[in-house]
Rosetta silent file (secondary structure, phi, psi, omega in degrees, C-alpha in Angstrom):
SEQUENCE: MGQARMKSSQDDFQLLSLIAHELRSPAAVAAGYLRLLLRDDVAHLPERARHMIEEADRSCARLLHLVREVSDLAALSSRVASDSSSPVPVFSVCDEVVQQLPESPGGGPTTFSCGSEEHPALVRGDAEQLKRALTALVSAIVRERGAAPLEVCGFIHQEGEASQAVIAMGDPGIGLQRDEVLTSREVSFDRWRGGTGLSVPIACRIFDAYGGRIWSLPQSSRAACALSLPIA
SCORE:     score description
SCORE:     0.000 S_00000001
   1 L     0.000  -40.262  174.992  -38.381  141.401  142.588 S_00000001
   2 H   -63.555  -37.209  179.410  -39.060  138.761  139.878 S_00000001
   3 H   -67.597  -43.374 -177.625  -35.356  138.465  139.079 S_00000001
   4 H   -64.406  -38.121  179.898  -34.570  138.030  142.854 S_00000001
   5 H   -65.923  -44.758 -178.801  -37.240  135.275  143.104 S_00000001
   6 H   -62.954  -39.284  179.254  -35.870  133.544  140.022 S_00000001
   7 H   -64.637  -38.147  176.383  -32.281  133.745  141.391 S_00000001
   8 H   -64.760  -44.526 -178.633  -33.510  132.227  144.728 S_00000001
   9 H   -65.560  -36.715  179.670  -35.271  129.404  142.851 S_00000001
  10 H   -72.144  -35.534  171.805  -32.193  128.634  140.778 S_00000001
  11 H   -60.392  -40.833  178.009  -30.128  128.496  143.959 S_00000001
  12 H   -61.410  -44.256 -179.704  -32.656  126.028  145.451 S_00000001
  13 H   -63.379  -39.725  178.703  -32.362  123.819  142.300 S_00000001
  14 H   -66.522  -35.091 -177.212  -28.535  123.942  142.471 S_00000001
  15 H   -73.376  -37.844  172.426  -28.687  122.930  146.123 S_00000001
  16 H   -61.008  -44.651  177.938  -30.971  119.997  145.401 S_00000001
  17 H   -60.144  -44.063  179.452  -28.606  118.824  142.707 S_00000001
  18 H   -66.496  -40.807  179.462  -25.631  119.157  145.015 S_00000001
  19 H   -62.393  -46.805 -178.232  -27.424  117.227  147.868 S_00000001
  20 H   -62.720  -39.605 -178.462  -28.239  114.381  145.398 S_00000001
  21 H   -64.664  -46.045 -178.148  -24.663  114.323  144.061 S_00000001
  22 H   -68.499  -32.525 -179.431  -23.140  114.222  147.595 S_00000001
  23 H   -79.472  -33.104 -173.631  -25.469  111.512  148.791 S_00000001
  24 H   -66.178  -38.747 -174.326  -25.179  109.296  145.643 S_00000001
  25 H   -66.183  -53.541 -179.867  -21.439  108.545  145.994 S_00000001
  26 H   -65.139  -35.301  176.468  -21.263  107.187  149.564 S_00000001
  27 H   -64.213  -37.207 -179.869  -24.541  105.284  149.063 S_00000001
  28 H   -67.534  -39.647 -179.598  -23.324  103.727  145.840 S_00000001
  29 H   -66.058  -43.724 -179.743  -20.052  102.656  147.567 S_00000001
  30 H   -62.724  -41.885  179.294  -21.858  101.116  150.504 S_00000001
  31 H   -66.111  -36.245  179.046  -24.314   99.308  148.206 S_00000001
  32 H   -65.388  -43.642  177.358  -21.403   97.995  146.102 S_00000001
  33 H   -68.188  -35.278  177.986  -19.591   96.516  149.055 S_00000001
  34 H   -68.070  -32.374  178.704  -22.690   94.931  150.433 S_00000001
  35 H   -70.243  -37.740  177.120  -23.426   93.306  147.082 S_00000001
  36 H   -60.185  -42.735 -178.378  -19.803   91.962  147.070 S_00000001
  37 H   -62.006  -50.011 -175.682  -20.379   90.499  150.596 S_00000001
  38 H   -66.766  -29.439 -176.968  -23.636   88.903  149.555 S_00000001
  39 H   -80.929  -38.888 -172.560  -22.122   87.456  146.345 S_00000001
  40 H   -98.541  -41.448 -165.007  -18.824   86.127  147.751 S_00000001
  41 L  -113.853   -5.045 -173.672  -19.049   85.457  151.492 S_00000001
  42 H   -58.038  -29.550 -178.480  -22.700   84.998  152.339 S_00000001
  43 H   -72.508  -19.002 -177.095  -22.515   81.197  152.490 S_00000001
  44 H  -102.262    4.388 -179.941  -19.904   81.358  155.229 S_00000001
  45 L   -96.508  146.448  171.421  -21.761   83.859  157.423 S_00000001
  46 L   -58.039  156.130 -172.369  -24.105   83.010  160.335 S_00000001
  47 H   -65.497  -33.271  177.199  -27.720   83.338  159.419 S_00000001
  48 H   -62.335  -48.432 -178.384  -28.194   86.428  161.731 S_00000001
  49 H   -66.008  -39.359  179.378  -25.307   88.231  160.066 S_00000001
  50 H   -65.791  -39.904  178.592  -26.452   87.372  156.588 S_00000001
  51 H   -59.913  -45.805 -177.754  -29.940   88.715  157.412 S_00000001
  52 H   -61.169  -40.360  179.482  -28.428   92.012  158.663 S_00000001
  53 H   -67.747  -42.028  179.675  -26.359   92.430  155.383 S_00000001
  54 H   -61.536  -46.719  177.703  -29.468   91.699  153.270 S_00000001
  55 H   -56.794  -44.714  178.789  -31.468   94.276  155.199 S_00000001
  56 H   -66.515  -32.767  177.446  -28.645   96.828  154.747 S_00000001
  57 H   -64.379  -45.538  175.215  -28.465   96.012  151.086 S_00000001
  58 H   -63.761  -37.205  179.155  -32.265   96.713  150.661 S_00000001
  59 H   -67.762  -39.177  172.764  -31.947   99.923  152.611 S_00000001
  60 H   -59.657  -41.916 -179.846  -29.053  101.123  150.406 S_00000001
  61 H   -65.501  -36.670  178.843  -31.097  100.376  147.340 S_00000001
  62 H   -69.683  -38.925  175.930  -34.010  102.464  148.801 S_00000001
  63 H   -59.929  -47.326  178.767  -31.635  105.275  149.591 S_00000001
  64 H   -59.520  -37.004  178.948  -30.258  105.282  146.067 S_00000001
  65 H   -63.328  -42.115  179.068  -33.855  105.324  144.688 S_00000001
  66 H   -66.404  -37.796  178.722  -34.623  108.423  146.876 S_00000001
  67 H   -61.607  -40.749  179.459  -31.402  110.113  145.699 S_00000001
  68 H   -62.018  -39.447 -177.471  -32.541  109.518  142.056 S_00000001
  69 H   -69.952  -38.871  176.640  -35.897  111.088  142.914 S_00000001
  70 H   -60.967  -44.843  179.534  -34.270  114.114  144.507 S_00000001
  71 H   -63.122  -39.470  175.881  -32.098  114.499  141.376 S_00000001
  72 H   -62.049  -38.455 -178.081  -35.252  114.201  139.180 S_00000001
  73 H   -68.011  -41.216  177.705  -36.917  116.953  141.246 S_00000001
  74 H   -63.377  -44.512  178.853  -33.926  119.295  140.783 S_00000001
  75 H   -60.537  -40.499 -179.988  -33.909  118.553  137.041 S_00000001
  76 H   -61.243  -53.156 -176.011  -37.704  119.108  136.843 S_00000001
  77 H   -55.642  -38.058  178.519  -37.398  122.449  138.681 S_00000001
  78 H   -67.202  -42.999  178.040  -34.621  123.563  136.372 S_00000001
  79 H   -63.624  -43.399 -176.472  -36.636  122.652  133.256 S_00000001
  80 H   -68.169  -37.200  179.274  -39.766  124.396  134.527 S_00000001
  81 H   -62.626  -31.594 -176.058  -37.685  127.527  135.301 S_00000001
  82 L   -90.685   -3.188  172.641  -36.551  127.565  131.670 S_00000001
  83 L    60.910   51.808  178.198  -40.190  127.076  130.522 S_00000001
  84 L   -97.888   90.287 -176.367  -39.430  124.126  128.199 S_00000001
  85 L  -144.232  155.161 -177.460  -42.938  122.973  127.509 S_00000001
  86 E  -144.427  166.670 -179.245  -45.141  122.065  124.485 S_00000001
  87 E   -70.034  135.171 -175.142  -48.743  121.038  123.962 S_00000001
  88 E  -128.873  126.571 -178.053  -49.369  117.499  125.266 S_00000001
  89 E   -75.310   86.485 -162.834  -52.532  115.376  124.571 S_00000001
  90 H   -67.248  -34.043  177.795  -53.014  114.622  128.327 S_00000001
  91 H   -68.058  -36.390  173.020  -55.911  112.138  127.919 S_00000001
  92 H   -59.898  -43.556 -178.044  -53.951  110.090  125.491 S_00000001
  93 H   -63.921  -46.992  179.714  -51.044  110.099  127.938 S_00000001
  94 H   -58.457  -41.565  178.144  -53.335  109.069  130.812 S_00000001
  95 H   -63.111  -41.644 -179.558  -54.820  106.183  128.744 S_00000001
  96 H   -68.003  -34.813  178.943  -51.276  104.950  128.012 S_00000001
  97 H   -63.608  -45.488 -177.237  -50.323  105.147  131.729 S_00000001
  98 H   -67.147  -38.822 -179.490  -53.385  103.031  132.708 S_00000001
  99 H   -65.461  -32.024  179.937  -52.675  100.500  129.946 S_00000001
 100 H   -86.244   -1.261  179.116  -49.046  100.153  131.142 S_00000001
 101 L   -61.415  133.445  177.282  -49.843   99.665  134.833 S_00000001
 102 L   -69.678  145.162  174.676  -48.361   96.303  136.067 S_00000001
 103 L   -72.148  132.357 -179.414  -50.882   93.804  137.203 S_00000001
 104 L  -109.441  129.375  179.755  -50.889   93.355  140.966 S_00000001
 105 L   -54.351  124.319  175.294  -51.985   90.018  142.559 S_00000001
 106 L    84.484   -3.569  177.762  -55.392   90.526  144.210 S_00000001
 107 L   -80.608  149.686  179.693  -55.751   94.066  142.787 S_00000001
 108 L   -76.966  162.417  175.426  -58.923   95.286  141.160 S_00000001
 109 L   -66.025  152.118  173.783  -59.035   96.358  137.476 S_00000001
 110 E  -123.044  125.009 -175.719  -58.131   99.820  136.435 S_00000001
 111 E  -124.411  153.152  175.478  -59.896  101.346  133.402 S_00000001
 112 E  -121.086  134.680  176.106  -59.721  104.622  131.569 S_00000001
 113 E  -131.915  150.190 -175.487  -62.635  106.348  129.900 S_00000001
 114 E  -129.295  118.130 -178.751  -62.740  109.690  128.091 S_00000001
 115 L   -89.941    7.329 -176.453  -65.962  111.715  127.780 S_00000001
 116 L  -131.302   52.853 -175.066  -64.382  114.214  125.383 S_00000001
 117 L   -58.033  -30.019 -178.551  -63.128  112.120  122.413 S_00000001
 118 L   -77.217  -10.323 -178.192  -63.683  114.950  120.048 S_00000001
 119 L  -102.785  130.817 -176.867  -61.420  117.245  122.031 S_00000001
 120 L   -72.976  -22.732 -178.603  -57.583  116.880  121.785 S_00000001
 121 L    59.427   51.051 -178.930  -57.171  118.097  125.414 S_00000001
 122 E   -83.674  122.541  179.488  -53.852  119.700  124.749 S_00000001
 123 E  -116.188  159.752 -178.098  -52.218  121.003  127.922 S_00000001
 124 E   -87.184  126.086  178.919  -48.907  122.908  128.240 S_00000001
 125 E   168.773 -178.360  173.879  -46.072  120.796  129.714 S_00000001
 126 L   -91.580  120.047 -177.280  -43.309  118.242  129.143 S_00000001
 127 H   -53.670  -46.863 -177.432  -44.789  114.970  127.890 S_00000001
 128 H   -65.637  -41.161  179.316  -42.347  112.755  129.727 S_00000001
 129 H   -63.976  -51.562 -176.288  -42.724  114.659  133.037 S_00000001
 130 H   -60.978  -36.344  177.424  -46.516  114.588  132.827 S_00000001
 131 H   -64.170  -41.151 -177.900  -46.471  110.844  132.032 S_00000001
 132 H   -68.310  -40.130 -178.613  -44.190  110.126  135.082 S_00000001
 133 H   -62.856  -50.158  177.001  -46.430  112.336  137.253 S_00000001
 134 H   -62.964  -35.155 -179.347  -49.625  110.582  136.188 S_00000001
 135 H   -69.314  -37.008  178.577  -48.034  107.140  136.566 S_00000001
 136 H   -68.319  -39.779 -177.428  -46.958  107.986  140.205 S_00000001
 137 H   -68.685  -49.943  179.546  -50.402  109.374  141.090 S_00000001
 138 H   -63.195  -41.615  177.382  -52.429  106.556  139.571 S_00000001
 139 H   -61.634  -36.715  178.719  -50.114  103.889  141.061 S_00000001
 140 H   -65.424  -41.837 -177.886  -50.467  105.503  144.518 S_00000001
 141 H   -71.497  -40.755  174.225  -54.226  105.452  144.265 S_00000001
 142 H   -58.944  -44.518  177.879  -54.258  101.865  142.991 S_00000001
 143 H   -58.234  -45.332 -178.438  -52.012  100.835  145.868 S_00000001
 144 H   -73.699  -23.693  178.665  -54.193  102.461  148.440 S_00000001
 145 H   -81.397  -13.183  178.992  -57.424  100.975  147.069 S_00000001
 146 L    61.680 -119.192 -174.336  -56.112   97.392  147.365 S_00000001
 147 L   -84.570   -8.556 -175.741  -58.544   94.960  145.662 S_00000001
 148 L   -70.646  138.099  178.882  -61.044   97.678  144.822 S_00000001
 149 L   -68.254  155.055 -178.262  -61.501   98.411  141.089 S_00000001
 150 E  -131.730  129.229  170.575  -60.445  101.925  139.920 S_00000001
 151 E  -108.609  129.273  175.872  -61.966  103.998  137.104 S_00000001
 152 E  -108.852  123.291 -175.777  -59.906  106.815  135.636 S_00000001
 153 E  -126.955  138.367  177.726  -61.998  109.309  133.677 S_00000001
 154 E  -116.046  139.321  174.427  -61.026  112.337  131.567 S_00000001
 155 E  -152.537  160.069  176.432  -63.372  115.173  130.603 S_00000001
 156 E   -93.367  131.068  173.764  -63.274  118.873  129.563 S_00000001
 157 E  -113.337  129.904  178.931  -64.589  121.507  131.942 S_00000001
 158 E  -104.210  124.234  179.507  -65.392  124.956  130.631 S_00000001
 159 E  -130.628  104.630 -175.484  -65.207  127.801  133.211 S_00000001
 160 L    68.163 -130.852  173.906  -65.776  131.148  131.639 S_00000001
 161 L   -88.498   -6.541 -179.354  -63.426  131.508  128.644 S_00000001
 162 E   -97.592  141.967  179.880  -60.944  128.983  130.103 S_00000001
 163 E  -113.395  147.336  179.185  -61.040  125.307  129.458 S_00000001
 164 E  -133.745  139.727  172.099  -59.566  122.654  131.716 S_00000001
 165 E   -89.456  121.621 -179.944  -58.699  118.987  131.238 S_00000001
 166 E  -110.097  129.356  174.285  -60.028  117.111  134.306 S_00000001
 167 E  -118.748  117.420 -179.317  -58.882  113.668  135.287 S_00000001
 168 E  -113.242  145.696 -175.501  -60.837  111.909  138.080 S_00000001
 169 E  -132.138  119.140 -175.375  -59.869  108.659  139.767 S_00000001
 170 E  -174.156 -151.493 -176.943  -62.325  106.738  141.899 S_00000001
 171 L   -70.197  157.504  176.330  -65.023  104.118  142.106 S_00000001
 172 L   -58.660  135.899 -177.716  -66.559  102.738  138.816 S_00000001
 173 L    99.560    3.235 -175.954  -69.117  105.200  137.530 S_00000001
 174 H   -70.050  -22.895 -179.322  -67.122  108.282  138.554 S_00000001
 175 H   -66.804  -19.925  176.764  -67.237  109.421  134.886 S_00000001
 176 H   -91.068    2.065 -173.549  -71.011  110.039  135.383 S_00000001
 177 L  -115.446   40.474 -175.249  -70.432  112.160  138.453 S_00000001
 178 H   -54.654  -48.616 -175.952  -68.750  115.277  136.932 S_00000001
 179 H   -59.982  -42.942  176.561  -70.685  117.765  139.069 S_00000001
 180 H   -63.309  -36.596  174.475  -69.606  115.992  142.275 S_00000001
 181 H   -60.893  -49.661 -177.178  -66.035  115.892  141.082 S_00000001
 182 H   -69.169  -35.230 -179.903  -65.976  119.634  140.395 S_00000001
 183 H   -75.666   -8.100  179.656  -67.772  120.718  143.577 S_00000001
 184 L   -92.206    9.099 -169.566  -65.175  118.830  145.618 S_00000001
 185 L   -65.221  -16.315  176.572  -62.332  121.036  144.494 S_00000001
 186 L   -87.870   -3.249  175.185  -61.876  122.595  147.951 S_00000001
 187 L   -81.797  123.552 -174.052  -61.060  119.281  149.534 S_00000001
 188 L   -70.827  153.312  177.912  -57.313  119.161  150.041 S_00000001
 189 L  -109.597  128.190  178.298  -55.125  116.316  148.754 S_00000001
 190 L   -75.489   96.557 -179.817  -52.505  114.848  151.014 S_00000001
 191 L   -80.924   -3.539 -179.276  -49.409  114.963  148.845 S_00000001
 192 L  -109.159   28.698  177.868  -47.174  113.687  151.645 S_00000001
 193 L   -62.523  141.564 -174.592  -48.889  110.307  152.004 S_00000001
 194 L   -81.114  161.139  177.795  -46.540  107.612  153.186 S_00000001
 195 L    94.905   -7.846 -172.247  -45.331  104.551  151.434 S_00000001
 196 L  -116.358    6.190 -177.952  -44.723  106.165  148.043 S_00000001
 197 L    66.245 -133.579 -177.790  -41.339  107.760  148.659 S_00000001
 198 L  -104.299    1.117 -170.947  -41.017  111.081  146.859 S_00000001
 199 H   -61.114  -46.931 -178.683  -42.953  110.033  143.744 S_00000001
 200 H   -70.465  -42.558  175.449  -46.316  111.635  144.749 S_00000001
 201 H   -63.509  -34.822  174.919  -44.899  114.914  146.036 S_00000001
 202 H   -65.618  -40.320  176.110  -42.830  115.177  142.847 S_00000001
 203 H   -62.032  -42.449  174.392  -45.893  114.439  140.787 S_00000001
 204 H   -62.689  -36.355  178.150  -47.832  117.144  142.538 S_00000001
 205 H   -62.190  -38.993 -178.147  -44.931  119.540  142.016 S_00000001
 206 H   -68.165  -41.805  177.100  -45.090  118.808  138.267 S_00000001
 207 H   -59.961  -47.330  178.481  -48.851  119.486  138.220 S_00000001
 208 H   -55.280  -47.438 -173.746  -48.260  122.754  140.192 S_00000001
 209 H   -62.716  -26.798  178.659  -45.619  123.831  137.727 S_00000001
 210 L  -105.304   28.590  172.258  -47.917  123.572  134.734 S_00000001
 211 L    74.233   17.232  179.075  -50.797  125.407  136.437 S_00000001
 212 L   -80.149  173.011  176.006  -52.564  122.259  137.595 S_00000001
 213 E  -145.057  137.569 -177.701  -54.646  121.553  140.621 S_00000001
 214 E  -128.768  136.175 -175.432  -55.200  118.363  142.629 S_00000001
 215 E  -145.189  160.474  179.305  -57.891  117.478  145.196 S_00000001
 216 E   -92.051  151.664  179.196  -59.326  114.523  146.996 S_00000001
 217 L  -107.921  123.155  178.012  -62.791  113.126  146.301 S_00000001
 218 L   -83.638   19.544 -175.251  -65.019  112.285  149.330 S_00000001
 219 L   -75.295   -7.662 -176.161  -67.208  110.035  147.144 S_00000001
 220 L  -156.160  157.186  179.111  -65.859  106.861  148.722 S_00000001
 221 L   -70.875  -17.107  178.701  -64.203  105.423  151.762 S_00000001
 222 L   -93.566  170.815 -179.432  -61.335  104.384  149.495 S_00000001
 223 L   -59.249  130.094  177.275  -58.692  106.518  147.847 S_00000001
 224 L  -156.988  137.379 -177.121  -60.083  108.812  145.146 S_00000001
 225 E  -149.995  175.864  174.339  -58.801  112.109  143.761 S_00000001
 226 E  -149.467  154.013  172.886  -58.989  114.415  140.769 S_00000001
 227 E  -136.379  159.677  172.492  -56.683  116.928  138.989 S_00000001
 228 E  -135.672  149.123 -178.217  -57.143  119.588  136.396 S_00000001
 229 E  -130.675  133.481  179.472  -54.785  121.100  133.968 S_00000001
 230 E   -63.084  138.877  171.775  -55.380  124.294  131.881 S_00000001
 231 E   -70.054  131.913 -179.961  -56.004  123.642  128.161 S_00000001
 232 L   -65.108    0.000    0.000  -53.205  125.174  126.163 S_00000001
C-alpha cells in the first residue's frame, strides 16, 4: 500500500513538472514578442493599442511567475519524497527573513524576538525551502496588515516528550501571549488567500512536508498566525 501511494505521488510530481514545462514555452514566446513590440514599435502605436500590449506583457510576466512556482512545487515534492533534509536552526532562519524584508512605503515595522535564545531550535528540513516558505508567509501577513506593525516571535513548546519550535506573527506583545497562541491551534488558516499567487499554498505545503502545523490567531482584527515545527 505504501509503495502504491509513493508511486502515485511520484506520478503527481511528474505531472506537475510536465505542466510547468508545457506552459513555460508558449508563455515565454508570447512574452518575448510583446517585449519586442514594446521596444521597437511602441512609439508608432496608438495609445490604446500600446496600453493593451503593456497589459498583455504584464500578464505574461505574471503567468511565467506562476509557472516557476508550479515548477518549484514539483521540485519540492520530489525532494520531500526522497527525504533530503537536515537539522535547520529555524529561529535563526526566521530572524534572517525578517531582517531581509524589503521596506514598504507606509508599512509598519516588522521585528523578530526569540524567547529561547539558549535553545538551538533545530528542525528537520531543507534550509532553503524553509527560508522561502517563511519569507512567503511573513510577506503575506505584512501585506495584509498594511500600516500596522508586526511582531514575529519564536519560542519552544514542550508537549510530553516532544518539543516544538513555535513561530507566532501578530500584534506587538504577541511574544508575551504564548498560552493564547497555543490554545488557538484549532483555528484554521486560509492557505488559499488571494493576492499572493501560489507562494502561500507552497509555503504551507513545505511546512506540512516537514511535520509542521499552521493556524490563524484570533487575537486581532488584523492578519495574525502561528506555525509549529517538530524539533529534530
